[in-house]
RODO-858714 format. One record per residue: x, y, z of N, C-alpha, C in turn. Coordinates in steps of 0.001 Angstrom, whole numbers, plus 500000, padded with zeros to 6 digits. Each point is the difference from the previous one (the first is absolute). Layout:
REM residues N
XYZXYZXYZ
...
END
This chain:
REM residues 87
732514948651326251499872500581498938499786501631500474
500520500984499127499859501050500217499018500990499005
499626501203500053499158500523499226500365501686500316
499748500750498593500411501230500115498579500867499782
499853501008501048498777500664500226500237501492499623
499125500673499328500223501479499563499218500897501026
500590500721500698499163500801501068500043501477499718
498735500670499922499844501343499781499509500696501208
500932501356500336499494500580501124499253501299499606
498912500618500655499426500748499731500008501452501278
499725501056499388499809501191501179501010499985500795
499756500059501468500770500454501062501256498715500009
499533498803499894501019498627499667500843500473499001
499820500381498935501021500321498730500835500912500812
499584501205500450500864501166500381500789499619501286
499775498846500832500563499583501275501209498958499259
499687499015499345500761499370499364501043500482498802
499602500893499689500955500826498942499933499236498504
498841499219499985500007499093498727498660500063499594
499379499547498974498606499765499568500113498388499498
501025499436499989500132498519499293500967499316500688
499988498697500168501299499145500444499176498452499504
501205499363499731499649498436500015500539499112501088
499302499213500451500647499163501110499840498353499849
501094499279500401499512498618499753499979499395501133
498976499124500030499173499148501229500648498650499638
500287499439501265500747498491499767499046499257501267
500129498764499807499550498973501072498420499972499168
499222498945500880498867499463499499498627501070500382
500158500685501029498709501089500326500388501310499170
499161500400499336500254501359499192498686500518500106
499599500752501118498896500619500189500319501429500155
498846500791499878500354501580500250500544500166501207
499835499514501011500741499917501358501583499555499774
500093499405499549501501499562499719500887501107499086
499130500495499180500610501317499056500252501119501067
498873500143500785500345500990500965501107499994500945
500280498617500398500937499682500945501353500126499260
500148499864498807501182499781499259500678501520499852
498605500841499994500297501483499744500696500448501436
499507499714501034500155500178501209501280500001500259
500663498639499477501315499390500290500978501125499446
499700500952498964500966500989499453500443500772501224
499242500193501067500386500747501031499731501557499784
500307500530500962500053501483499801498591500490499913
499533501052498840499068500682500023498863499133499502
500409498572499342498856499060499557499274499185501117
501177499823501190499254499253501145499106500835500600
500312501444500199499196500771500783498684500210499179
500052500544498875498822500156499126499154498771499775
500360498881499971499215498825499630499822499219501355
500194500446501171499595499328501235498503499661500254
499843499107500898498388499730500306499412501220500318
500222500778500482499118501102500753499955501125499074
500806499956498675499646501034499029498862499597498882
499421501135499907498976499976498703500276499914498675
499882498831499194500275500245498399498927498817499521
499736500140498767499295499167499322500721499222498926
499497498949499557500883499014499065498909499462498939
500364500178498559499174499580499072500803499028499104
499521498901499358501007499240499302499105499915498711
500963500686499148499384499776498483498594500873500052
500210501189500432498990501012500374498495499586500951
500344499041500553498970499669500950500218499993501395
499133500540500750500463499877501382500109498873500741
500935499594500931500082498817500376500453500132501502
499600498695500723500634499871501293501420499256500116
500629500055501043501331499632499862500183498371499883
498921499232500228500181498686499981499474499494498093
500070500872499469499768499597498699501303499431499303
499839498936499254501317499357499454500437500917498652
501244500032499780500857500871498774500467498687499030
500012500452498660499903499515498941501280500535499073
500939499394499425501021500427499335499110501381498986
501165501025499864499274501043499170498674500583500469
499925500038501216498948500700500910500644501340500059
498937501054499670500243501523500470499452499993501154
501057500703501246499398500455501177500266501266500396
498808500652500282500066501532500142499867500356501540
500645500880500562499909500222501669499771501722499822
498907500110500830499913501440500120499180500416501267
499940501161500462499342500482501333498603500014499895
499102499942500996498748499748499821499401501440499461
498967500098499310499490500929499152499388501037501291
500098501322500101499173500685500916499180500867499131
498643500128500390499202500899499123500159501541500401
499143500988499327500223501205500271498859500735499661
END
């Protein structure tokens, strides 16, 4: 079974990926945030570089901050953004 997830990118990630929104289809039985991150890494190039484990980024599902073990559901909106720095 597969499901389509809407992904939004903000700040530096939007500039790096040159897009503010994409849709991706997840297949298989495990559909966690970590699976979505891995699917994006599989796109290769800048996606693999910017979303590797040692990079700092935050993820929100339906406008709530989450960890990468959160289960995704059909029609969830996932947002990626760099950590907020204060000034």
